[in-house]
MITILO-502686 format. One record per atom (N, C-alpha, C): x, y, z; residue in three letters; residue number from 1. Coordinates in pm, 1 decimal, always signed. Layout:
REM residues N
<kolnu <X; Y; Z>; "ALA"; NUM> ...
This chain:
REM residues 84
<kolnu <-502.8; +4650.2; +2089.8>; "UNK"; 1> <kolnu <-399.3; +4748.9; +2096.0>; "UNK"; 1> <kolnu <-471.1; +4882.8; +2119.1>; "UNK"; 1> <kolnu <-416.0; +4963.0; +2209.2>; "UNK"; 2> <kolnu <-476.9; +5094.3; +2238.2>; "UNK"; 2> <kolnu <-453.6; +5189.8; +2125.8>; "UNK"; 2> <kolnu <-537.8; +5295.8; +2114.3>; "UNK"; 3> <kolnu <-515.4; +5393.1; +2008.0>; "UNK"; 3> <kolnu <-384.3; +5464.3; +2022.0>; "UNK"; 3> <kolnu <-339.3; +5482.8; +2143.3>; "UNK"; 4> <kolnu <-208.4; +5551.7; +2164.4>; "UNK"; 4> <kolnu <-95.4; +5470.1; +2109.7>; "UNK"; 4> <kolnu <-94.7; +5333.8; +2134.8>; "UNK"; 5> <kolnu <+6.1; +5251.7; +2078.2>; "UNK"; 5> <kolnu <+3.2; +5249.9; +1928.3>; "UNK"; 5> <kolnu <-117.2; +5253.1; +1866.3>; "UNK"; 6> <kolnu <-126.4; +5263.3; +1726.3>; "UNK"; 6> <kolnu <-71.0; +5388.1; +1664.8>; "UNK"; 6> <kolnu <-91.6; +5503.2; +1739.1>; "UNK"; 7> <kolnu <-38.4; +5625.6; +1689.8>; "UNK"; 7> <kolnu <+105.7; +5637.8; +1698.6>; "UNK"; 7> <kolnu <+168.2; +5576.9; +1799.6>; "UNK"; 8> <kolnu <+310.4; +5591.3; +1814.0>; "UNK"; 8> <kolnu <+392.7; +5484.6; +1734.8>; "UNK"; 8> <kolnu <+317.5; +5388.6; +1678.6>; "UNK"; 9> <kolnu <+387.6; +5290.8; +1595.2>; "UNK"; 9> <kolnu <+438.8; +5177.0; +1674.5>; "UNK"; 9> <kolnu <+410.8; +5164.6; +1802.4>; "UNK"; 10> <kolnu <+452.6; +5048.0; +1881.6>; "UNK"; 10> <kolnu <+359.6; +4935.4; +1859.0>; "UNK"; 10> <kolnu <+408.8; +4819.5; +1846.3>; "UNK"; 11> <kolnu <+325.7; +4700.7; +1821.5>; "UNK"; 11> <kolnu <+418.4; +4587.7; +1779.6>; "UNK"; 11> <kolnu <+359.0; +4506.9; +1689.9>; "UNK"; 12> <kolnu <+441.0; +4388.1; +1647.8>; "UNK"; 12> <kolnu <+552.7; +4421.6; +1555.7>; "UNK"; 12> <kolnu <+547.8; +4535.5; +1486.8>; "UNK"; 13> <kolnu <+654.2; +4574.2; +1392.1>; "UNK"; 13> <kolnu <+762.1; +4662.8; +1458.4>; "UNK"; 13> <kolnu <+762.8; +4669.8; +1588.2>; "UNK"; 14> <kolnu <+855.4; +4756.6; +1658.6>; "UNK"; 14> <kolnu <+997.2; +4695.2; +1649.8>; "UNK"; 14> <kolnu <+1091.9; +4775.7; +1593.8>; "UNK"; 15> <kolnu <+1230.1; +4711.1; +1575.8>; "UNK"; 15> <kolnu <+1290.4; +4684.1; +1712.7>; "UNK"; 15> <kolnu <+1260.9; +4756.7; +1818.8>; "UNK"; 16> <kolnu <+1314.9; +4731.8; +1946.8>; "UNK"; 16> <kolnu <+1267.2; +4597.6; +2001.0>; "UNK"; 16> <kolnu <+1147.8; +4562.2; +1969.9>; "UNK"; 17> <kolnu <+1095.9; +4430.6; +2005.6>; "UNK"; 17> <kolnu <+1166.7; +4318.9; +1938.6>; "UNK"; 17> <kolnu <+1203.1; +4344.3; +1806.9>; "UNK"; 18> <kolnu <+1279.1; +4242.6; +1731.0>; "UNK"; 18> <kolnu <+1419.8; +4220.1; +1794.3>; "UNK"; 18> <kolnu <+1483.3; +4330.9; +1828.5>; "UNK"; 19> <kolnu <+1616.4; +4327.2; +1889.6>; "UNK"; 19> <kolnu <+1610.4; +4258.4; +2022.2>; "UNK"; 19> <kolnu <+1507.5; +4287.5; +2101.2>; "UNK"; 20> <kolnu <+1488.9; +4222.0; +2230.6>; "UNK"; 20> <kolnu <+1469.4; +4074.1; +2216.6>; "UNK"; 20> <kolnu <+1390.8; +4032.8; +2119.6>; "UNK"; 21> <kolnu <+1366.6; +3887.5; +2093.7>; "UNK"; 21> <kolnu <+1495.4; +3820.5; +2047.2>; "UNK"; 21> <kolnu <+1569.9; +3890.0; +1963.4>; "UNK"; 22> <kolnu <+1697.1; +3839.6; +1910.9>; "UNK"; 22> <kolnu <+1795.4; +3819.1; +2027.5>; "UNK"; 22> <kolnu <+1808.6; +3916.1; +2113.1>; "UNK"; 23> <kolnu <+1901.6; +3908.9; +2225.6>; "UNK"; 23> <kolnu <+1858.9; +3797.1; +2321.8>; "UNK"; 23> <kolnu <+1729.9; +3780.9; +2348.2>; "UNK"; 24> <kolnu <+1677.8; +3677.9; +2433.5>; "UNK"; 24> <kolnu <+1714.9; +3540.3; +2371.3>; "UNK"; 24> <kolnu <+1693.6; +3525.5; +2245.2>; "UNK"; 25> <kolnu <+1729.7; +3398.5; +2179.8>; "UNK"; 25> <kolnu <+1877.5; +3371.7; +2184.7>; "UNK"; 25> <kolnu <+1959.6; +3477.4; +2170.7>; "UNK"; 26> <kolnu <+2107.8; +3459.8; +2184.2>; "UNK"; 26> <kolnu <+2145.3; +3418.1; +2323.2>; "UNK"; 26> <kolnu <+2086.3; +3476.0; +2425.5>; "UNK"; 27> <kolnu <+2113.7; +3441.9; +2563.1>; "UNK"; 27> <kolnu <+2073.5; +3294.1; +2587.8>; "UNK"; 27> <kolnu <+1960.8; +3260.5; +2542.9>; "UNK"; 28> <kolnu <+1908.0; +3120.4; +2560.8>; "UNK"; 28> <kolnu <+2001.8; +3023.3; +2488.4>; "UNK"; 28> <kolnu <+2048.7; +3058.5; +2368.9>; "UNK"; 29> <kolnu <+2136.4; +2972.9; +2295.4>; "UNK"; 29> <kolnu <+2268.7; +2952.1; +2361.6>; "UNK"; 29> <kolnu <+2326.1; +3060.3; +2409.7>; "UNK"; 30> <kolnu <+2458.8; +3049.6; +2479.0>; "UNK"; 30> <kolnu <+2446.2; +2971.7; +2607.9>; "UNK"; 30> <kolnu <+2340.1; +2996.5; +2689.3>; "UNK"; 31> <kolnu <+2323.9; +2921.6; +2807.8>; "UNK"; 31> <kolnu <+2301.4; +2772.3; +2777.7>; "UNK"; 31> <kolnu <+2227.4; +2744.1; +2673.2>; "UNK"; 32> <kolnu <+2209.6; +2604.1; +2634.4>; "UNK"; 32> <kolnu <+2340.8; +2538.2; +2602.6>; "UNK"; 32> <kolnu <+2424.4; +2605.7; +2531.6>; "UNK"; 33> <kolnu <+2557.8; +2548.9; +2497.9>; "UNK"; 33> <kolnu <+2638.5; +2515.8; +2627.2>; "UNK"; 33> <kolnu <+2636.0; +2606.7; +2724.5>; "UNK"; 34> <kolnu <+2703.2; +2584.2; +2846.6>; "UNK"; 34> <kolnu <+2643.5; +2469.6; +2923.6>; "UNK"; 34> <kolnu <+2513.3; +2457.0; +2922.5>; "UNK"; 35> <kolnu <+2445.5; +2346.3; +2993.6>; "UNK"; 35> <kolnu <+2482.0; +2217.2; +2928.0>; "UNK"; 35> <kolnu <+2473.9; +2212.0; +2795.9>; "UNK"; 36> <kolnu <+2511.6; +2086.1; +2724.2>; "UNK"; 36> <kolnu <+2652.9; +2045.5; +2745.9>; "UNK"; 36> <kolnu <+2742.7; +2146.9; +2750.2>; "UNK"; 37> <kolnu <+2884.7; +2116.2; +2773.9>; "UNK"; 37> <kolnu <+2903.4; +2063.1; +2912.8>; "UNK"; 37> <kolnu <+2832.1; +2119.1; +3015.4>; "UNK"; 38> <kolnu <+2844.0; +2072.0; +3152.1>; "UNK"; 38> <kolnu <+2793.5; +1925.9; +3160.7>; "UNK"; 38> <kolnu <+2682.9; +1896.0; +3098.2>; "UNK"; 39> <kolnu <+2629.5; +1764.5; +3093.7>; "UNK"; 39> <kolnu <+2722.8; +1664.3; +3030.8>; "UNK"; 39> <kolnu <+2784.9; +1705.8; +2917.2>; "UNK"; 40> <kolnu <+2875.9; +1616.2; +2846.1>; "UNK"; 40> <kolnu <+3000.1; +1583.0; +2932.7>; "UNK"; 40> <kolnu <+3055.2; +1687.9; +2990.8>; "UNK"; 41> <kolnu <+3177.7; +1672.6; +3072.2>; "UNK"; 41> <kolnu <+3145.4; +1586.6; +3198.2>; "UNK"; 41> <kolnu <+3033.5; +1619.8; +3263.0>; "UNK"; 42> <kolnu <+3003.6; +1537.0; +3383.2>; "UNK"; 42> <kolnu <+2972.7; +1395.1; +3351.6>; "UNK"; 42> <kolnu <+2902.8; +1364.9; +3247.3>; "UNK"; 43> <kolnu <+2879.6; +1232.6; +3201.7>; "UNK"; 43> <kolnu <+3009.9; +1159.4; +3170.3>; "UNK"; 43> <kolnu <+3100.7; +1223.5; +3102.6>; "UNK"; 44> <kolnu <+3228.1; +1162.2; +3068.4>; "UNK"; 44> <kolnu <+3310.8; +1142.9; +3197.8>; "UNK"; 44> <kolnu <+3304.3; +1226.6; +3295.9>; "UNK"; 45> <kolnu <+3376.5; +1206.3; +3419.8>; "UNK"; 45> <kolnu <+3321.9; +1087.4; +3495.6>; "UNK"; 45> <kolnu <+3188.5; +1067.9; +3496.8>; "UNK"; 46> <kolnu <+3126.1; +947.9; +3565.1>; "UNK"; 46> <kolnu <+3169.2; +827.1; +3496.7>; "UNK"; 46> <kolnu <+3169.1; +823.0; +3364.9>; "UNK"; 47> <kolnu <+3205.9; +700.5; +3290.0>; "UNK"; 47> <kolnu <+3356.1; +674.0; +3311.8>; "UNK"; 47> <kolnu <+3439.5; +771.5; +3303.2>; "UNK"; 48> <kolnu <+3582.8; +756.6; +3317.9>; "UNK"; 48> <kolnu <+3617.7; +700.7; +3457.4>; "UNK"; 48> <kolnu <+3561.5; +761.0; +3558.4>; "UNK"; 49> <kolnu <+3589.8; +718.8; +3699.5>; "UNK"; 49> <kolnu <+3534.4; +574.3; +3726.7>; "UNK"; 49> <kolnu <+3420.7; +544.4; +3665.0>; "UNK"; 50> <kolnu <+3366.1; +409.0; +3680.5>; "UNK"; 50> <kolnu <+3455.6; +308.5; +3610.9>; "UNK"; 50> <kolnu <+3508.1; +349.8; +3492.7>; "UNK"; 51> <kolnu <+3596.0; +260.4; +3423.0>; "UNK"; 51> <kolnu <+3723.1; +227.2; +3498.5>; "UNK"; 51> <kolnu <+3775.8; +329.1; +3567.2>; "UNK"; 52> <kolnu <+3903.2; +315.9; +3644.1>; "UNK"; 52> <kolnu <+3878.5; +266.2; +3786.7>; "UNK"; 52> <kolnu <+3756.4; +258.9; +3828.0>; "UNK"; 53> <kolnu <+3718.0; +218.4; +3964.3>; "UNK"; 53> <kolnu <+3779.6; +311.7; +4070.8>; "UNK"; 53> <kolnu <+3779.9; +440.1; +4045.4>; "UNK"; 54> <kolnu <+3825.0; +538.4; +4145.4>; "UNK"; 54> <kolnu <+3703.7; +589.8; +4225.4>; "UNK"; 54> <kolnu <+3690.0; +545.0; +4346.4>; "UNK"; 55> <kolnu <+3573.0; +579.9; +4423.4>; "UNK"; 55> <kolnu <+3569.4; +725.1; +4466.7>; "UNK"; 55> <kolnu <+3681.7; +782.1; +4509.8>; "UNK"; 56> <kolnu <+3681.5; +919.9; +4553.9>; "UNK"; 56> <kolnu <+3654.8; +1016.8; +4442.9>; "UNK"; 56> <kolnu <+3720.1; +998.0; +4325.0>; "UNK"; 57> <kolnu <+3690.5; +1077.5; +4213.9>; "UNK"; 57> <kolnu <+3552.5; +1052.0; +4155.5>; "UNK"; 57> <kolnu <+3506.7; +934.2; +4171.8>; "UNK"; 58> <kolnu <+3372.9; +895.6; +4127.5>; "UNK"; 58> <kolnu <+3262.1; +967.1; +4201.2>; "UNK"; 58> <kolnu <+3279.4; +987.7; +4327.6>; "UNK"; 59> <kolnu <+3181.8; +1063.7; +4409.6>; "UNK"; 59> <kolnu <+3175.3; +1206.5; +4363.2>; "UNK"; 59> <kolnu <+3294.9; +1270.8; +4332.4>; "UNK"; 60> <kolnu <+3290.8; +1402.4; +4282.6>; "UNK"; 60> <kolnu <+3225.6; +1407.0; +4144.3>; "UNK"; 60> <kolnu <+3256.5; +1314.1; +4056.3>; "UNK"; 61> <kolnu <+3201.4; +1309.9; +3926.8>; "UNK"; 61> <kolnu <+3047.8; +1294.2; +3933.2>; "UNK"; 61> <kolnu <+3001.3; +1209.7; +4020.4>; "UNK"; 62> <kolnu <+2859.2; +1184.4; +4031.1>; "UNK"; 62> <kolnu <+2787.8; +1318.4; +4085.5>; "UNK"; 62> <kolnu <+2848.4; +1379.3; +4178.2>; "UNK"; 63> <kolnu <+2795.4; +1506.5; +4230.2>; "UNK"; 63> <kolnu <+2788.5; +1610.1; +4118.4>; "UNK"; 63> <kolnu <+2893.6; +1617.1; +4045.1>; "UNK"; 64> <kolnu <+2901.7; +1709.6; +3927.8>; "UNK"; 64> <kolnu <+2792.4; +1676.7; +3828.6>; "UNK"; 64> <kolnu <+2767.4; +1554.4; +3802.5>; "UNK"; 65> <kolnu <+2663.1; +1508.4; +3704.7>; "UNK"; 65> <kolnu <+2527.4; +1547.3; +3754.3>; "UNK"; 65> <kolnu <+2500.5; +1528.2; +3888.2>; "UNK"; 66> <kolnu <+2370.3; +1561.6; +3941.5>; "UNK"; 66> <kolnu <+2344.2; +1712.4; +3937.7>; "UNK"; 66> <kolnu <+2451.2; +1792.8; +3968.2>; "UNK"; 67> <kolnu <+2435.2; +1935.0; +3958.5>; "UNK"; 67> <kolnu <+2417.8; +1983.1; +3817.2>; "UNK"; 67> <kolnu <+2480.5; +1918.9; +3724.4>; "UNK"; 68> <kolnu <+2470.1; +1954.3; +3578.0>; "UNK"; 68> <kolnu <+2326.7; +1926.2; +3533.5>; "UNK"; 68> <kolnu <+2271.6; +1810.1; +3576.6>; "UNK"; 69> <kolnu <+2137.0; +1776.5; +3535.3>; "UNK"; 69> <kolnu <+2038.6; +1873.5; +3598.0>; "UNK"; 69> <kolnu <+2064.9; +1916.5; +3719.6>; "UNK"; 70> <kolnu <+1975.6; +2015.9; +3785.5>; "UNK"; 70> <kolnu <+1980.4; +2145.5; +3708.0>; "UNK"; 70> <kolnu <+2096.0; +2187.7; +3661.8>; "UNK"; 71> <kolnu <+2107.5; +2306.2; +3586.5>; "UNK"; 71> <kolnu <+2034.1; +2296.2; +3454.3>; "UNK"; 71> <kolnu <+2044.5; +2179.2; +3388.2>; "UNK"; 72> <kolnu <+1966.1; +2155.4; +3265.7>; "UNK"; 72> <kolnu <+1816.8; +2167.6; +3290.8>; "UNK"; 72> <kolnu <+1765.9; +2105.0; +3396.8>; "UNK"; 73> <kolnu <+1620.4; +2119.0; +3425.2>; "UNK"; 73> <kolnu <+1582.0; +2259.5; +3458.7>; "UNK"; 73> <kolnu <+1663.7; +2334.0; +3530.7>; "UNK"; 74> <kolnu <+1635.5; +2473.4; +3561.7>; "UNK"; 74> <kolnu <+1635.8; +2554.1; +3434.2>; "UNK"; 74> <kolnu <+1723.7; +2524.9; +3338.7>; "UNK"; 75> <kolnu <+1726.0; +2593.9; +3211.9>; "UNK"; 75> <kolnu <+1591.8; +2574.0; +3137.4>; "UNK"; 75> <kolnu <+1545.9; +2448.2; +3136.3>; "UNK"; 76> <kolnu <+1418.9; +2420.4; +3069.8>; "UNK"; 76> <kolnu <+1303.1; +2491.4; +3137.1>; "UNK"; 76> <kolnu <+1300.0; +2489.2; +3271.8>; "UNK"; 77> <kolnu <+1189.2; +2558.6; +3342.1>; "UNK"; 77> <kolnu <+1196.6; +2712.0; +3321.3>; "UNK"; 77> <kolnu <+1316.1; +2765.4; +3315.2>; "UNK"; 78> <kolnu <+1333.1; +2909.5; +3298.0>; "UNK"; 78> <kolnu <+1289.3; +2941.9; +3154.2>; "UNK"; 78> <kolnu <+1318.7; +2864.8; +3057.8>; "UNK"; 79> <kolnu <+1277.4; +2885.4; +2920.5>; "UNK"; 79> <kolnu <+1127.4; +2884.3; +2907.8>; "UNK"; 79> <kolnu <+1063.1; +2777.6; +2971.8>; "UNK"; 80> <kolnu <+917.4; +2766.2; +2970.6>; "UNK"; 80> <kolnu <+851.8; +2878.5; +3035.6>; "UNK"; 80> <kolnu <+908.5; +2927.9; +3152.6>; "UNK"; 81> <kolnu <+851.9; +3037.9; +3224.7>; "UNK"; 81> <kolnu <+851.2; +3168.4; +3148.9>; "UNK"; 81> <kolnu <+956.1; +3194.3; +3072.6>; "UNK"; 82> <kolnu <+966.6; +3312.1; +2994.2>; "UNK"; 82> <kolnu <+870.8; +3316.3; +2874.8>; "UNK"; 82> <kolnu <+825.1; +3192.1; +2824.5>; "UNK"; 83> <kolnu <+735.8; +3192.0; +2712.2>; "UNK"; 83> <kolnu <+594.9; +3223.0; +2752.8>; "UNK"; 83> <kolnu <+563.6; +3211.4; +2882.7>; "UNK"; 84> <kolnu <+422.7; +3245.8; +2926.3>; "UNK"; 84> <kolnu <+391.3; +3388.6; +2923.8>; "UNK"; 84> 
């Protein structure tokens, strides 16, 4: 830590850093909830359309499931990228 940072009080005990980390955690949590909801709904749609043997709706449900899985993977990559 530089002497100037030590004089101004910026460092690990900075309250703005705590608020920033708290907001980041809240954003990650909310996006995780949306991602999990999309995965649950898309999986349910695939199972439902397979159960009823609806091919047209099944194609949409499968596309929705693939996109939801891609969103989940992107969320994980985004979270890992921010931790570096």
